[in-house]
BAVO-492360 format. One record per residue (C-alpha): residue in three letters; x, y, z. Coordinates in pm, 1 decimal, always signed. Layout:
% BAVO-492360
+------+----------+----------+----------+
! type !        u !        v !        w !
+------+----------+----------+----------+
!  ALA !        X !        Y !        Z !
...
+------+----------+----------+----------+
END
This chain:
% BAVO-492360
+------+----------+----------+----------+
! type !        u !        v !        w !
+------+----------+----------+----------+
!  MET !  +1917.1 !  -2790.5 !   +525.3 !
!  LEU !  +1961.3 !  -2419.9 !   +450.2 !
!  ARG !  +1711.6 !  -2179.3 !   +635.9 !
!  THR !  +1661.9 !  -1825.2 !   +510.5 !
!  ILE !  +1448.1 !  -1526.5 !   +592.7 !
!  ALA !  +1312.6 !  -1322.6 !   +299.8 !
!  LEU !  +1163.7 !   -978.5 !   +371.4 !
!  ALA !   +896.1 !   -825.7 !   +135.7 !
!  ALA !   +922.8 !   -447.1 !   +103.1 !
!  ILE !   +630.8 !   -276.0 !   +286.1 !
!  ALA !   +421.4 !    -99.4 !    +29.9 !
!  ALA !    +58.0 !     -2.8 !    -26.5 !
!  ALA !     -3.8 !   -302.6 !   -283.5 !
!  ALA !   +254.2 !   -548.5 !   -436.1 !
!  LEU !   +187.6 !   -550.6 !   -818.0 !
!  THR !   +277.4 !   -796.5 !  -1092.3 !
!  GLY !   +577.0 !   -669.9 !  -1272.5 !
!  CYS !   +428.1 !   -638.7 !  -1618.0 !
!  TYR !   +329.2 !   -296.5 !  -1750.3 !
!  LYS !    +16.2 !   -373.3 !  -1948.7 !
!  HIS !    -78.8 !     -3.8 !  -2020.5 !
!  ASP !   +183.7 !    +86.8 !  -2250.9 !
!  PRO !    +74.1 !   +413.0 !  -2447.7 !
!  VAL !   +276.6 !   +325.7 !  -2751.5 !
!  VAL !   +288.6 !    -51.0 !  -2823.8 !
!  ARG !    -28.8 !   -207.4 !  -2960.8 !
!  PRO !   -155.8 !   -480.9 !  -2740.3 !
!  ASP !   -141.5 !   -724.4 !  -3035.6 !
!  GLY !   +224.9 !   -630.8 !  -3096.8 !
!  GLY !   +134.3 !   -483.9 !  -3444.5 !
!  GLU !   +149.4 !   -680.0 !  -3761.3 !
!  HIS !   +282.7 !  -1035.6 !  -3753.1 !
!  GLN !   +486.7 !  -1204.6 !  -4020.1 !
!  GLY !   +456.8 !  -1574.4 !  -4101.3 !
!  ARG !   +285.5 !  -1823.5 !  -3885.4 !
!  PRO !   +267.1 !  -1769.1 !  -3496.9 !
!  GLU !   +523.2 !  -1974.1 !  -3296.4 !
!  GLU !   +336.3 !  -2265.5 !  -3143.9 !
!  LYS !   +412.4 !  -2315.7 !  -2766.5 !
!  GLU !   +450.8 !  -2644.1 !  -2603.4 !
!  GLU !   +170.5 !  -2723.8 !  -2380.4 !
!  LEU !   +264.8 !  -2698.3 !  -1999.2 !
!  VAL !   +199.5 !  -3017.8 !  -1802.4 !
!  LEU !   +151.5 !  -2937.9 !  -1437.8 !
!  THR !   +240.0 !  -3168.7 !  -1152.7 !
!  GLU !   +140.8 !  -3079.1 !   -796.8 !
!  ARG !   +399.8 !  -3174.6 !   -553.3 !
!  SER !   +288.3 !  -3315.3 !   -230.4 !
!  ASP !   +621.5 !  -3325.2 !    -97.8 !
!  TRP !   +666.3 !  -2951.9 !   -112.0 !
!  THR !   +469.3 !  -2726.9 !   +152.2 !
!  VAL !   +320.5 !  -2392.2 !   +136.9 !
!  LYS !   +202.2 !  -2280.4 !   +485.3 !
!  TYR !    +37.9 !  -1956.3 !   +601.7 !
!  VAL !   +169.3 !  -1882.3 !   +954.9 !
!  ALA !     +9.2 !  -1567.4 !  +1082.4 !
!  ARG !    -17.6 !  -1185.4 !  +1056.2 !
!  GLU !   +283.4 !  -1034.6 !  +1244.8 !
!  ASP !   +439.2 !   -709.1 !  +1348.6 !
!  PHE !   +757.6 !   -591.3 !  +1176.5 !
!  VAL !   +968.3 !   -296.5 !  +1240.1 !
!  ASN !  +1073.1 !   -111.4 !   +926.5 !
!  ASP !  +1387.1 !   +109.5 !   +865.3 !
!  PHE !  +1215.0 !   +395.3 !  +1007.4 !
!  GLY !  +1122.1 !   +233.7 !  +1328.2 !
!  GLU !   +769.9 !   +208.2 !  +1246.6 !
!  VAL !   +542.1 !   -109.8 !  +1314.0 !
!  GLU !   +402.3 !   -270.8 !  +1004.2 !
!  LYS !   +173.9 !   -564.0 !   +963.9 !
!  VAL !   +309.4 !   -830.1 !   +750.3 !
!  GLU !   +206.7 !  -1187.8 !   +667.2 !
!  HIS !   +436.8 !  -1470.7 !   +751.2 !
!  PHE !   +459.0 !  -1781.2 !   +530.7 !
!  LYS !   +685.7 !  -2087.7 !   +560.5 !
!  MET !   +800.8 !  -2271.4 !   +226.6 !
!  GLY !   +933.7 !  -2618.0 !   +217.7 !
!  TYR !  +1099.9 !  -2693.3 !   -138.9 !
!  GLY !  +1217.0 !  -3007.0 !   -260.4 !
!  GLY !  +1329.1 !  -2928.4 !   -626.1 !
!  ARG !  +1649.9 !  -2833.0 !   -781.8 !
!  GLY !  +1570.4 !  -2521.5 !   -957.3 !
!  TYR !  +1412.1 !  -2168.2 !   -858.2 !
!  TYR !  +1071.0 !  -2081.0 !   -738.9 !
!  ILE !   +834.9 !  -1784.9 !   -690.4 !
!  VAL !   +544.3 !  -1752.5 !   -460.2 !
!  ARG !   +219.2 !  -1585.8 !   -567.4 !
!  MET !    -96.8 !  -1512.8 !   -399.5 !
!  ILE !   -447.5 !  -1483.5 !   -556.7 !
!  ARG !   -806.8 !  -1456.6 !   -440.6 !
!  PRO !  -1027.8 !  -1749.2 !   -573.9 !
!  GLN !  -1270.8 !  -1519.2 !   -740.8 !
!  ASP !   -986.2 !  -1342.5 !   -939.7 !
!  PHE !   -843.4 !  -1669.5 !  -1025.4 !
!  GLN !  -1183.1 !  -1785.8 !  -1164.3 !
!  ASP !  -1248.8 !  -1437.2 !  -1342.6 !
!  ALA !   -903.2 !  -1380.3 !  -1493.7 !
!  TYR !   -777.4 !  -1729.0 !  -1568.0 !
!  GLY !  -1093.1 !  -1956.8 !  -1549.0 !
!  ASN !   -926.4 !  -2162.6 !  -1267.5 !
!  ASP !   -643.4 !  -2240.2 !  -1524.1 !
!  ALA !   -319.3 !  -2258.0 !  -1319.1 !
!  ALA !   -107.6 !  -2307.0 !  -1634.0 !
!  LYS !   -226.7 !  -1980.0 !  -1757.4 !
!  PHE !   -163.4 !  -1798.7 !  -1433.3 !
!  PHE !   +172.8 !  -1944.2 !  -1384.2 !
!  SER !   +264.5 !  -1859.2 !  -1748.0 !
!  TYR !   +154.8 !  -1501.5 !  -1692.0 !
!  GLU !   +366.5 !  -1459.6 !  -1382.6 !
!  ALA !   +674.2 !  -1605.6 !  -1528.7 !
!  GLU !   +659.6 !  -1389.2 !  -1844.6 !
!  CYS !   +616.7 !  -1082.8 !  -1617.6 !
!  LEU !   +926.5 !  -1180.0 !  -1404.1 !
!  LEU !  +1130.7 !  -1241.0 !  -1726.8 !
!  GLU !  +1003.6 !   -905.9 !  -1875.1 !
!  ASP !  +1110.5 !   -724.0 !  -1563.2 !
!  ALA !  +1456.9 !   -886.7 !  -1574.1 !
!  LYS !  +1503.6 !   -791.6 !  -1926.5 !
!  ALA !  +1403.9 !   -431.8 !  -1858.5 !
!  ASP !  +1628.3 !   -415.5 !  -1564.5 !
!  GLU !  +1918.3 !   -579.4 !  -1747.8 !
!  VAL !  +1959.6 !   -859.7 !  -1486.0 !
!  HIS !  +1909.8 !  -1235.1 !  -1464.9 !
!  PHE !  +1566.3 !  -1314.8 !  -1320.3 !
!  TYR !  +1726.9 !  -1487.8 !  -1020.6 !
!  ASP !  +1901.8 !  -1171.3 !   -922.2 !
!  TYR !  +1572.5 !  -1079.3 !   -770.0 !
!  ASP !  +1691.8 !  -1250.6 !   -449.8 !
!  ASN !  +1393.3 !  -1121.0 !   -244.7 !
!  GLU !  +1149.6 !  -1275.7 !   -495.6 !
!  VAL !  +1318.5 !  -1572.9 !   -641.4 !
!  PHE !  +1422.9 !  -1855.1 !   -406.3 !
!  THR !  +1628.4 !  -2166.0 !   -393.2 !
!  SER !  +1638.5 !  -2251.7 !    -26.9 !
!  LYS !  +1478.9 !  -2581.6 !   +100.4 !
!  ILE !  +1317.1 !  -2404.7 !   +402.0 !
!  THR !  +1223.7 !  -2051.7 !   +358.8 !
!  ASP !  +1036.4 !  -1798.4 !   +579.3 !
!  ILE !   +884.6 !  -1513.5 !   +381.8 !
!  LEU !   +715.8 !  -1195.1 !   +509.1 !
!  PHE !   +485.1 !  -1053.9 !   +256.6 !
!  ASN !   +305.3 !   -730.1 !   +232.9 !
!  ARG !    -27.9 !   -726.6 !   +423.9 !
!  LEU !   -312.5 !   -882.9 !   +247.6 !
!  ARG !   -684.0 !   -811.7 !   +239.8 !
!  SER !   -890.2 !  -1019.9 !   +474.2 !
!  GLY !  -1064.3 !  -1307.0 !   +325.2 !
!  THR !   -979.2 !  -1641.2 !   +130.5 !
!  TRP !   -674.9 !  -1678.8 !    -70.9 !
!  ILE !   -474.0 !  -1943.3 !   -268.0 !
!  ALA !    -92.8 !  -1948.4 !   -236.6 !
!  PHE !   +120.0 !  -2094.1 !   -509.5 !
!  MET !   +485.3 !  -2213.1 !   -511.4 !
!  ILE !   +582.7 !  -2206.3 !   -886.9 !
!  GLU !   +917.3 !  -2360.4 !  -1006.2 !
!  LEU !  +1133.8 !  -2231.4 !  -1270.3 !
!  ASP !  +1425.2 !  -2378.7 !  -1451.0 !
!  PRO !  +1761.8 !  -2186.3 !  -1481.4 !
!  ASP !  +1632.4 !  -2002.2 !  -1800.1 !
!  GLY !  +1332.6 !  -1878.4 !  -1606.2 !
!  LYS !  +1098.9 !  -2123.9 !  -1780.6 !
!  LEU !   +830.5 !  -2315.3 !  -1578.2 !
!  THR !   +893.0 !  -2666.0 !  -1515.7 !
!  GLY !   +532.4 !  -2757.8 !  -1439.6 !
!  ASP !   +598.4 !  -2846.9 !  -1083.5 !
!  TYR !   +416.3 !  -2648.6 !   -808.4 !
!  ALA !   +254.2 !  -2661.0 !   -465.5 !
!  GLU !    -45.1 !  -2475.7 !   -339.6 !
!  ALA !   -231.4 !  -2416.3 !    -30.5 !
!  ASP !   -567.6 !  -2222.5 !    +56.5 !
!  PHE !   -585.6 !  -1989.3 !   +356.4 !
!  SER !   -801.0 !  -1733.4 !   +515.7 !
!  ILE !   -731.9 !  -1400.4 !   +689.3 !
!  GLN !   -988.0 !  -1266.1 !   +930.2 !
!  GLU !  -1095.9 !   -913.4 !   +940.4 !
!  GLU !   -967.6 !   -708.1 !  +1230.6 !
!  GLU !  -1185.6 !   -495.2 !  +1471.8 !
!  ALA !  -1154.7 !   -135.1 !  +1357.5 !
!  THR !   -934.9 !   +101.8 !  +1571.4 !
!  GLU !  -1028.2 !   +444.8 !  +1663.1 !
!  ALA !   -743.9 !   +580.8 !  +1433.2 !
!  PHE !   -886.7 !   +390.9 !  +1134.3 !
!  ASN !  -1234.4 !   +515.6 !  +1209.4 !
!  GLN !  -1134.7 !   +879.4 !  +1221.0 !
!  TRP !  -1155.9 !   +889.4 !   +842.6 !
!  LEU !  -1497.5 !   +751.5 !   +799.2 !
!  GLY !  -1778.5 !   +961.9 !   +709.7 !
!  SER !  -1836.8 !  +1256.8 !   +462.5 !
!  TRP !  -1563.4 !  +1522.3 !   +370.9 !
!  ILE !  -1556.4 !  +1825.9 !   +168.0 !
!  VAL !  -1233.7 !  +1846.0 !    -27.6 !
!  SER !  -1147.5 !  +2183.1 !   -190.9 !
!  ASN !   -854.7 !  +2403.0 !   -287.4 !
!  GLY !  -1083.4 !  +2702.0 !   -285.3 !
!  LEU !  -1146.9 !  +2706.9 !   -647.0 !
!  MET !  -1301.4 !  +2357.8 !   -705.7 !
!  GLY !  -1344.1 !  +2029.4 !   -512.9 !
!  TYR !  -1580.9 !  +1721.5 !   -433.7 !
!  GLU !  -1786.6 !  +1574.4 !   -150.1 !
!  LEU !  -1626.2 !  +1233.4 !    -58.1 !
!  THR !  -1793.1 !   +963.3 !   +138.3 !
!  VAL !  -1528.1 !   +740.2 !   +306.4 !
!  SER !  -1642.0 !   +384.1 !   +422.6 !
!  SER !  -1459.5 !    +71.2 !   +525.4 !
!  LEU !  -1390.0 !   -220.2 !   +287.3 !
!  ASP !  -1129.4 !   -398.3 !   +520.4 !
!  ASN !  -1090.5 !   -267.7 !   +885.4 !
!  ASN !   -755.7 !   -112.5 !   +962.4 !
!  TYR !   -637.7 !   -134.5 !   +596.4 !
!  ILE !   -874.9 !    -41.4 !   +299.5 !
!  TYR !  -1142.1 !   +235.2 !   +270.2 !
!  ARG !  -1394.3 !   +296.3 !    -19.3 !
!  VAL !  -1404.7 !   +644.4 !   -130.5 !
!  ASP !  -1720.1 !   +771.6 !   -332.4 !
!  GLY !  -1747.3 !  +1114.0 !   -471.4 !
!  TRP !  -1431.0 !  +1191.7 !   -676.1 !
!  GLU !  -1517.2 !  +1372.9 !  -1002.8 !
!  ARG !  -1878.3 !  +1405.7 !   -894.7 !
!  GLY !  -2095.0 !  +1704.4 !   -845.0 !
!  GLN !  -2087.6 !  +2075.9 !   -982.5 !
!  ALA !  -1719.9 !  +2063.8 !  -1026.2 !
!  ALA !  -1713.2 !  +1765.4 !  -1268.8 !
!  ALA !  -1842.1 !  +1825.9 !  -1632.1 !
!  PHE !  -1857.5 !  +1433.0 !  -1672.0 !
!  GLN !  -1998.7 !  +1244.6 !  -1363.7 !
!  MET !  -1815.9 !   +939.5 !  -1251.2 !
!  ASP !  -2122.6 !   +815.8 !  -1074.9 !
!  GLN !  -2057.6 !   +448.9 !  -1102.7 !
!  GLU !  -1694.3 !   +445.6 !   -966.4 !
!  TYR !  -1516.3 !   +459.6 !   -645.0 !
!  LEU !  -1173.0 !   +444.2 !   -520.9 !
!  GLU !   -996.3 !   +228.2 !   -264.1 !
!  THR !   -748.4 !   +403.9 !    -27.4 !
!  GLU !   -522.3 !   +263.0 !   +226.8 !
!  PHE !   -489.3 !   +331.1 !   +596.3 !
!  TYR !   -132.0 !   +353.9 !   +708.1 !
!  ALA !   -125.7 !   +223.8 !  +1077.9 !
!  PRO !   +207.1 !   +359.2 !  +1174.3 !
!  THR !   +107.7 !   +729.2 !  +1110.5 !
!  GLY !   -287.9 !   +705.1 !  +1100.6 !
!  PHE !   -267.4 !   +861.6 !   +761.0 !
!  MET !   -488.6 !   +765.8 !   +444.8 !
!  TYR !   -306.5 !   +716.2 !   +111.8 !
!  PHE !   -454.2 !   +747.2 !   -241.9 !
!  THR !   -280.8 !   +544.5 !   -479.5 !
!  SER !   -298.7 !   +487.0 !   -867.6 !
!  GLN !   -513.2 !   +191.9 !   -941.4 !
!  PHE !   -695.1 !    -33.9 !  -1200.3 !
!  LEU !  -1076.7 !    -14.0 !  -1172.1 !
!  GLY !  -1208.1 !   -233.6 !  -1445.7 !
!  THR !  -1232.7 !   -342.8 !  -1807.5 !
!  TYR !  -1547.9 !   -298.5 !  -2029.6 !
!  ASP !  -1658.8 !   -274.9 !  -2382.2 !
!  ASP !  -1721.0 !    +74.4 !  -2522.6 !
!  ASP !  -1962.0 !   +100.6 !  -2834.9 !
!  ASN !  -1722.9 !   +350.8 !  -2996.6 !
!  LEU !  -1363.8 !   +255.8 !  -2852.1 !
!  GLY !  -1392.6 !   -110.2 !  -2810.6 !
!  THR !  -1234.5 !   -275.4 !  -2515.5 !
!  VAL !  -1111.3 !     -3.0 !  -2258.9 !
!  ASP !   -955.2 !    -24.9 !  -1925.3 !
!  GLU !  -1063.6 !   +244.3 !  -1646.2 !
!  LEU !   -803.3 !   +354.9 !  -1415.3 !
!  PHE !   -713.3 !   +612.8 !  -1153.8 !
!  MET !   -389.3 !   +784.5 !  -1226.4 !
!  GLY !   -171.1 !  +1079.2 !  -1102.3 !
!  ASN !    -66.5 !  +1383.7 !  -1318.1 !
!  ILE !   +262.8 !  +1586.6 !  -1298.4 !
!  PHE !   +273.1 !  +1937.9 !  -1453.9 !
!  ASP !   +564.2 !  +2129.6 !  -1584.8 !
!  SER !   +654.2 !  +2373.4 !  -1858.2 !
!  GLY !   +600.5 !  +2091.4 !  -2115.9 !
!  GLY !   +229.9 !  +2070.7 !  -1997.1 !
!  LEU !    +39.8 !  +1785.5 !  -1838.3 !
!  THR !   +187.3 !  +1427.8 !  -1805.2 !
!  VAL !     -8.0 !  +1122.6 !  -1683.7 !
!  ILE !   +213.1 !   +878.6 !  -1476.3 !
!  THR !    +85.7 !   +548.5 !  -1597.6 !
!  ASP !   +217.1 !   +306.0 !  -1326.1 !
!  GLU !    -29.6 !   +136.9 !  -1099.9 !
!  GLY !    +14.7 !   +109.1 !   -721.5 !
!  LEU !   +206.5 !   +453.0 !   -678.8 !
!  ASP !   +129.1 !   +657.5 !   -378.9 !
!  LEU !    -23.6 !   +998.4 !   -518.9 !
!  ALA !   -146.3 !  +1183.6 !   -217.8 !
!  VAL !   -203.8 !  +1146.3 !   +155.7 !
!  ALA !   -470.8 !  +1270.3 !   +393.1 !
!  VAL !   -311.7 !  +1411.6 !   +701.2 !
!  PRO !   -505.7 !  +1522.2 !  +1014.7 !
!  THR !   -483.2 !  +1900.5 !  +1107.9 !
!  GLU !   -650.2 !  +2113.3 !  +1368.8 !
!  THR !   -926.8 !  +2213.5 !  +1148.8 !
!  GLY !   -987.6 !  +1878.8 !   +985.8 !
!  ALA !   -724.3 !  +1724.6 !   +747.8 !
!  GLU !   -549.2 !  +1818.0 !   +431.2 !
!  LEU !   -490.9 !  +1602.3 !   +119.3 !
!  GLN !   -120.3 !  +1649.7 !    +36.5 !
!  ALA !    +55.7 !  +1575.4 !   -293.1 !
!  LEU !   +336.7 !  +1327.0 !   -256.1 !
!  PRO !   +680.2 !  +1319.9 !   -442.9 !
!  VAL !   +741.2 !  +1085.8 !   -731.9 !
!  THR !  +1075.3 !   +984.3 !   -880.4 !
!  LEU !  +1066.0 !   +972.7 !  -1268.3 !
!  MET !  +1300.3 !   +711.9 !  -1416.6 !
!  THR !  +1397.2 !   +840.0 !  -1763.9 !
!  ASP !  +1659.8 !   +782.3 !  -2016.9 !
!  ASN !  +1822.2 !  +1096.4 !  -1926.5 !
!  GLY !  +1855.6 !  +1008.3 !  -1558.7 !
!  ASN !  +1608.4 !  +1021.2 !  -1258.1 !
!  TYR !  +1447.2 !  +1346.2 !  -1118.7 !
!  GLU !  +1202.4 !  +1395.9 !   -843.5 !
!  THR !   +883.5 !  +1598.2 !   -859.1 !
!  VAL !   +535.6 !  +1596.4 !   -688.9 !
!  PHE !   +196.5 !  +1500.8 !   -817.8 !
!  ASP !     +4.9 !  +1801.5 !   -950.3 !
!  SER !   -352.5 !  +1627.0 !   -949.2 !
!  MET !   -521.2 !  +1279.6 !   -982.6 !
!  GLN !   -816.7 !  +1172.0 !  -1179.1 !
!  TYR !  -1003.7 !   +892.5 !  -1372.5 !
!  TYR !   -868.5 !   +786.7 !  -1712.7 !
!  MET !   -976.4 !   +552.2 !  -1976.0 !
!  TRP !   -705.5 !   +349.8 !  -2175.7 !
!  THR !   -803.9 !   +197.5 !  -2506.4 !
!  HIS !   -692.5 !   -152.7 !  -2613.4 !
!  ASP !   -709.8 !   -100.3 !  -2990.2 !
!  GLY !   -548.7 !   +241.4 !  -3002.2 !
!  GLY !   -329.0 !   +252.3 !  -2678.4 !
!  GLU !   -471.8 !   +598.0 !  -2606.9 !
!  TRP !   -525.4 !   +757.6 !  -2266.5 !
!  ILE !   -841.8 !   +961.7 !  -2246.0 !
!  ARG !   -959.8 !  +1183.1 !  -1948.1 !
!  TYR !  -1318.8 !  +1202.7 !  -1841.5 !
!  ASN !  -1282.8 !  +1545.2 !  -1722.7 !
!  GLU !  -1037.0 !  +1819.7 !  -1846.2 !
!  LYS !  -1032.6 !  +2007.2 !  -1514.9 !
!  VAL !   -968.4 !  +1855.5 !  -1184.7 !
!  PRO !   -864.6 !  +2025.0 !   -856.1 !
!  LYS !   -486.2 !  +2057.6 !   -804.7 !
!  LEU !   -318.3 !  +1947.9 !   -485.1 !
!  PRO !   -318.8 !  +2027.3 !   -186.1 !
!  LEU !   -681.0 !  +2016.8 !    -96.6 !
!  ALA !   -832.1 !  +2111.3 !   +232.8 !
!  MET !  -1066.6 !  +1822.3 !   +397.6 !
!  THR !  -1347.0 !  +1952.8 !   +612.8 !
!  ARG !  -1585.8 !  +1692.3 !   +771.0 !
!  ASN !  -1960.2 !  +1736.8 !   +723.0 !
!  ALA !  -2119.2 !  +1786.5 !  +1039.0 !
!  GLU !  -2254.5 !  +1481.9 !  +1221.8 !
!  THR !  -2154.9 !  +1242.1 !   +954.9 !
!  ARG !  -1960.2 !   +924.6 !  +1027.0 !
!  ALA !  -1976.1 !   +599.4 !   +847.1 !
!  SER !  -1953.9 !   +252.1 !  +1017.0 !
!  GLY !  -1916.6 !    -94.5 !   +936.9 !
!  THR !  -1839.5 !   -218.0 !   +589.3 !
!  VAL !  -1982.4 !   -180.4 !   +237.5 !
!  LEU !  -2001.8 !   -414.4 !    -34.3 !
!  ALA !  -1776.5 !   -329.8 !   -324.7 !
!  LYS !  -1928.9 !   -320.3 !   -672.9 !
!  GLU !  -1823.8 !   -620.1 !   -867.2 !
!  ARG !  -1524.5 !   -538.5 !  -1082.0 !
!  GLU !  -1406.8 !   -764.6 !  -1373.1 !
!  ALA !  -1073.4 !   -899.6 !  -1312.4 !
!  THR !   -822.7 !   -930.7 !  -1589.8 !
!  ARG !   -477.5 !  -1081.8 !  -1588.2 !
!  ALA !   -308.1 !   -723.3 !  -1591.9 !
!  SER !   -524.4 !   -598.2 !  -1316.9 !
!  ILE !   -492.5 !   -835.1 !  -1012.6 !
!  HIS !   -279.7 !   -703.3 !   -731.1 !
!  HIS !    -92.6 !  -1026.2 !   -633.8 !
!  ALA !   +115.8 !  -1023.6 !   -326.2 !
!  GLN !   +483.6 !  -1081.9 !   -398.3 !
!  PRO !   +807.1 !  -1015.4 !   -194.3 !
!  LYS !   +955.0 !   -720.5 !   -411.2 !
!  ALA !  +1245.9 !   -553.1 !   -239.3 !
!  GLY !  +1325.9 !   -188.8 !   -236.6 !
!  ARG !  +1057.2 !    -14.3 !    -73.3 !
!  SER !  +1058.0 !    +32.5 !   +316.8 !
!  SER !   +888.6 !   +359.4 !   +334.6 !
!  ARG !   +596.5 !   +539.4 !   +153.5 !
!  SER !   +747.0 !   +644.1 !   -187.4 !
!  SER !   +668.2 !   +640.4 !   -562.6 !
!  VAL !   +906.8 !   +535.6 !   -836.5 !
!  ALA !   +752.0 !   +579.3 !  -1186.0 !
!  LYS !   +868.4 !   +422.0 !  -1502.1 !
!  LYS !   +570.1 !   +496.6 !  -1727.9 !
!  ALA !   +456.6 !   +826.6 !  -1838.4 !
!  VAL !   +279.9 !   +981.9 !  -2135.8 !
!  ARG !   +252.2 !  +1336.6 !  -2228.1 !
!  MET !   -129.2 !  +1463.9 !  -2276.5 !
!  LYS !   -202.5 !  +1659.2 !  -2594.2 !
+------+----------+----------+----------+
END
């Protein structure tokens, strides 16, 4: 039997490939001509002779000599096609798919084919994501602590679901917090001298995820984002804290209909303000200094029809995206430009964990772990952007 080792790129979060926040195309695809195409019902068969096994969390040395935490899985496959592996938390599986595996598999397969079409490759060219080997060890990006479901999903040579799959439940225990992780806990004043916020940082998952309250609140914010918080990531190799673009939730607005709430990064040039609408990008990083810390802007490579170019994020803020109109709306016209000095409030230090406010999961919002290749360091590559009026 052929044995392979597949390595996931180390990143803040591995996302599904579909870009669901397109600022131009209507979610319903516009007007439809004739009767909609009827899809054949997918019949699922769980294969008891295939195996999905979580092995352990392990250390991995990346291309820069830094030690990363990864999740080790072993797959045993007995089919003749291709397969992908997806992870999802049980609550997300219930909220977004009603525990319907066929819906989940269909969404993931469609995303894979959309990515391949956009990249002008065959879906099986993603050799760090699509597998054929009978026995495969896969190293995934680090997962949050808690209970997960892992699915092995089979595809035929055209990338269509065969209906055969295997699954396994597994749990990851939360770690004891390190001193390096705890250094960011507490209350911080962030400011560029002109405007800023008071942020409260607490732990959601020790040595991995923080909860940050206070962005776009207080005197500096015309509209108070009192009900929202951000999730930031602790990067153990350096001890830095990263702010990323992220989906926050979906709700119904009395005037705008169904809307998504997101936290996104902005760039600013001679043409004005542009919001980068990709999720999961590194926007800014908090770095310790002699007087406290500094929140520094991170570079981003923009992929355009005229070629790629690199710039840095100018700022970051909450946005609303309307499902009906495909419109991006800012809550606050003015937000502080990066970099921002971070000064700790005297004698403040958070400890332990806090319960995250329940956020409604949607098919487009769940951050599934998947072994996407191409990133072994903290970097951002953006494909979607929209110029703000």
